[in-house]
C-alpha positions as CSV (number, residue, x, y, z in Angstrom):
1,X,14.9,78.1,19.8
2,X,12.7,75.0,20.6
3,X,13.9,72.1,18.2
4,X,11.3,70.9,15.8
5,X,10.7,67.5,16.3
6,X,9.3,65.3,13.0
7,X,6.8,62.5,13.5
8,X,6.1,59.7,10.8
9,X,3.0,59.3,10.0
10,X,3.0,55.6,9.4
11,X,4.9,54.0,7.5
12,X,6.9,53.8,4.0
13,X,6.3,51.8,1.4
14,X,8.9,49.3,1.1
15,X,7.9,49.5,5.4
16,X,4.5,47.3,4.7
17,X,6.3,45.1,1.9
18,X,9.0,44.0,4.0
19,X,6.4,43.4,6.9
20,X,3.9,41.7,3.9
21,X,6.5,39.7,3.1
22,X,7.8,38.3,6.8
23,X,4.4,37.4,7.1
24,X,4.3,35.5,4.1
25,X,7.2,33.3,5.1
26,X,5.7,32.9,9.1
27,X,2.2,31.9,6.8
28,X,4.1,29.4,5.0
29,X,6.4,27.7,7.5
30,X,3.1,27.4,9.9
31,X,1.0,25.8,6.7
32,X,3.8,23.5,6.1
33,X,4.1,22.7,9.9
34,X,0.5,21.8,9.9
35,X,0.9,19.4,6.8
36,X,3.5,17.6,8.6
37,X,1.1,16.9,11.7
38,X,-1.9,16.1,9.9
39,X,-0.2,13.7,6.8
40,X,-2.6,12.5,3.8
41,X,-4.5,9.7,5.4
42,X,-4.0,7.5,2.4
43,X,-0.6,8.2,2.2
44,X,0.0,7.2,5.2
45,X,-2.0,4.2,5.0
46,X,-1.0,2.9,2.1
47,X,2.6,3.5,2.9
48,X,2.3,1.3,6.1
49,X,0.6,-1.6,4.7
50,X,3.2,-1.7,1.9
51,X,5.4,-2.0,4.2
52,X,3.7,-4.4,5.8
53,X,2.6,-6.8,3.1
54,X,6.6,-6.4,2.4
55,X,7.4,-7.8,5.1
56,X,5.3,-10.8,5.0
57,X,6.2,-11.4,1.8
58,X,10.2,-11.6,3.3
59,X,9.1,-14.2,5.9
60,X,7.3,-16.6,3.0
61,X,10.4,-16.2,0.5
62,X,12.4,-17.3,3.5
63,X,10.4,-20.6,4.5
64,X,11.0,-23.3,2.7
65,X,8.1,-25.4,3.2
66,X,6.1,-22.5,1.4
67,X,8.5,-21.4,-1.3
68,X,11.6,-22.6,-4.1
69,X,13.6,-19.9,-4.8
70,X,15.2,-22.2,-7.5
71,X,12.1,-23.3,-9.0
72,X,12.1,-21.2,-12.8
73,X,14.7,-21.9,-15.1
74,X,17.2,-19.4,-15.3
75,X,16.2,-17.9,-18.7
76,X,12.8,-17.9,-17.1
77,X,14.6,-15.9,-13.9
78,X,16.5,-13.4,-15.9
79,X,13.7,-12.4,-17.9
80,X,12.2,-10.7,-15.1
81,X,8.3,-11.2,-16.4
82,X,7.1,-13.3,-13.7
83,X,6.2,-13.1,-10.3
84,X,6.5,-14.8,-6.4
85,X,3.4,-17.3,-7.6
86,X,5.4,-18.4,-10.8
87,X,8.1,-19.8,-8.6
88,X,5.8,-22.1,-5.7
89,X,7.0,-25.3,-5.7
90,X,3.1,-27.7,-6.0
91,X,4.4,-29.8,-3.0
92,X,4.2,-27.0,-0.2
93,X,1.0,-26.2,-0.7
94,X,-0.8,-29.5,0.5
95,X,2.0,-29.1,3.6
96,X,1.8,-25.6,4.5
97,X,-1.3,-24.5,7.0
98,X,-2.1,-21.5,8.0
99,X,-4.6,-20.0,10.9
100,X,-6.6,-16.6,9.9
101,X,-9.2,-14.8,11.7
102,X,-11.9,-14.9,9.7
103,X,-15.2,-13.4,10.6
104,X,-13.8,-13.0,14.1
105,X,-12.6,-16.7,14.8
106,X,-9.9,-18.5,14.2
107,X,-9.7,-20.9,10.8
108,X,-7.1,-23.4,9.6
109,X,-6.3,-23.2,5.8
110,X,-4.5,-26.0,4.2
111,X,-3.9,-27.4,0.5
112,X,-2.9,-24.1,-0.2
113,X,-2.5,-23.7,-4.2
114,X,-0.7,-21.3,-6.2
115,X,-2.7,-19.2,-7.1
116,X,-3.8,-18.4,-3.9
117,X,-1.1,-19.5,-0.9
118,X,0.2,-15.9,-1.0
119,X,-3.3,-14.2,-0.3
120,X,-3.5,-17.2,2.2
121,X,-0.2,-16.1,3.6
122,X,-0.7,-12.7,4.0
123,X,-4.1,-12.8,6.1
124,X,-2.2,-15.5,8.3
125,X,0.5,-12.5,9.7
126,X,-1.2,-9.3,9.5
127,X,-4.6,-8.3,11.5
128,X,-8.2,-9.0,9.6
129,X,-11.4,-8.4,10.8
130,X,-14.5,-9.7,8.7
131,X,-14.6,-12.8,6.2
132,X,-11.0,-13.7,4.3
133,X,-11.8,-14.9,0.6
134,X,-8.7,-15.8,-1.2
135,X,-10.3,-18.3,-3.4
136,X,-11.2,-16.3,-6.5
137,X,-11.1,-13.2,-5.2
138,X,-14.8,-12.4,-4.4
139,X,-15.9,-9.7,-2.6
140,X,-16.5,-8.7,1.5
141,X,-18.7,-7.0,2.7
142,X,-17.9,-3.3,3.7
143,X,-20.3,-1.1,5.6
144,X,-23.2,-3.3,4.1
145,X,-22.0,-2.9,0.6
146,X,-20.2,-5.7,-1.3
147,X,-16.9,-4.7,-2.2
148,X,-15.9,-6.7,-5.7
149,X,-12.5,-8.1,-5.6
150,X,-10.9,-7.3,-2.0
151,X,-10.0,-10.4,-0.4
152,X,-10.3,-9.6,3.0
153,X,-9.8,-6.2,5.4
154,X,-7.5,-5.1,7.8
155,X,-7.9,-3.8,11.4
156,X,-6.3,-0.4,10.5
157,X,-9.7,0.0,7.8
158,X,-7.5,-1.1,4.5
159,X,-9.0,-3.5,2.2
160,X,-6.4,-6.0,-0.2
161,X,-8.3,-6.8,-2.9
162,X,-7.6,-9.4,-5.4
163,X,-4.3,-10.8,-4.4
164,X,-4.7,-14.1,-6.6
165,X,-2.6,-15.1,-9.3
166,X,-4.1,-13.5,-12.7
167,X,-3.7,-14.7,-16.2
168,X,-1.7,-12.2,-17.8
169,X,1.5,-14.0,-15.8
170,X,2.0,-10.6,-13.9
171,X,1.3,-11.0,-10.2
172,X,-1.0,-7.8,-9.4
173,X,-2.6,-7.2,-6.1
174,X,-4.7,-3.6,-5.1
175,X,-4.2,-2.2,-1.6
176,X,-7.1,0.4,-1.5
177,X,-7.2,2.4,2.1
178,X,-10.6,3.1,1.8
179,X,-12.2,0.1,1.3
180,X,-14.1,1.5,-1.5
181,X,-13.3,-0.7,-4.6
182,X,-10.2,-1.7,-6.6
183,X,-10.5,0.5,-9.1
184,X,-10.2,3.4,-6.6
185,X,-7.4,1.7,-4.6
186,X,-3.7,1.2,-6.1
187,X,-1.6,-1.6,-7.8
188,X,1.8,-3.1,-6.3
189,X,3.4,-6.0,-8.1
190,X,5.0,-8.7,-6.1
191,X,8.1,-10.4,-8.1
192,X,9.6,-14.1,-8.1
193,X,12.8,-12.8,-5.8
194,X,10.6,-11.1,-3.5
195,X,10.6,-7.6,-4.7
196,X,7.6,-5.1,-4.9
197,X,7.4,-1.9,-7.2
198,X,4.4,0.3,-7.2
199,X,3.9,1.0,-11.6
200,X,3.2,4.2,-12.8
201,X,-0.3,2.8,-14.0
202,X,-2.1,-0.2,-14.3
203,X,-5.5,-1.1,-16.2
204,X,-7.5,-2.2,-13.0
205,X,-6.8,0.8,-11.2
206,X,-7.8,4.3,-11.9
207,X,-5.6,7.5,-12.2
208,X,-5.0,7.6,-9.4
209,X,-2.2,5.1,-8.8
210,X,0.3,7.5,-10.3
211,X,-0.1,9.3,-6.7
212,X,0.9,5.7,-5.1
213,X,3.7,6.1,-7.7
214,X,5.0,8.8,-6.5
215,X,4.5,7.8,-2.8
216,X,7.2,5.7,-3.3
217,X,9.7,7.8,-4.7
218,X,9.2,10.4,-2.2
219,X,8.6,8.4,1.3
220,X,10.3,10.5,3.2
221,X,8.0,13.3,2.9
222,X,5.8,11.2,4.9
223,X,6.3,12.9,8.3
């Protein structure tokens, strides 16, 4: 008597579901790996520029020829409403000198004012290309068009816009990874003690500001 051998015609439903689940997990892991290899360009440029500016601010507040951290009164300092420009003395601006690269040539700038000093200090320490305008927040030429409010462009393609003291008493500059204008950039606040923050919203920029706020909360996601 021959033994009867039973062959399965195909996968069972349970086996099929398990296979689909395994494939789904593998795809999810692959997508995560791909996202790590190709991070958000705007996020990468914003965070790199933000931390580069942090370094400049730290250098400024540790330079006694540029900055006096005791200039504000205790009451003003404790209010937390004053920005870095409020704490600059008048005297160093006639003494401090910066060398900036503007239109491809080195230019010496002296006689800095309270309103434009930090802008020039940044242009001095960061790698700039093209023209530098820290006098009135005027535009710079990018690809043949004028970007309103852009003070200068960095060698990595990022524009820094409106880095001048404003009348509201709060110092806010714009980091624009794509050099498309202030409304498409991300606002950064600089305070008198050298601290920098990214507000969740700001009237000078669009809804993209919330993205920058989230980037700063989750910087470890960059990799």
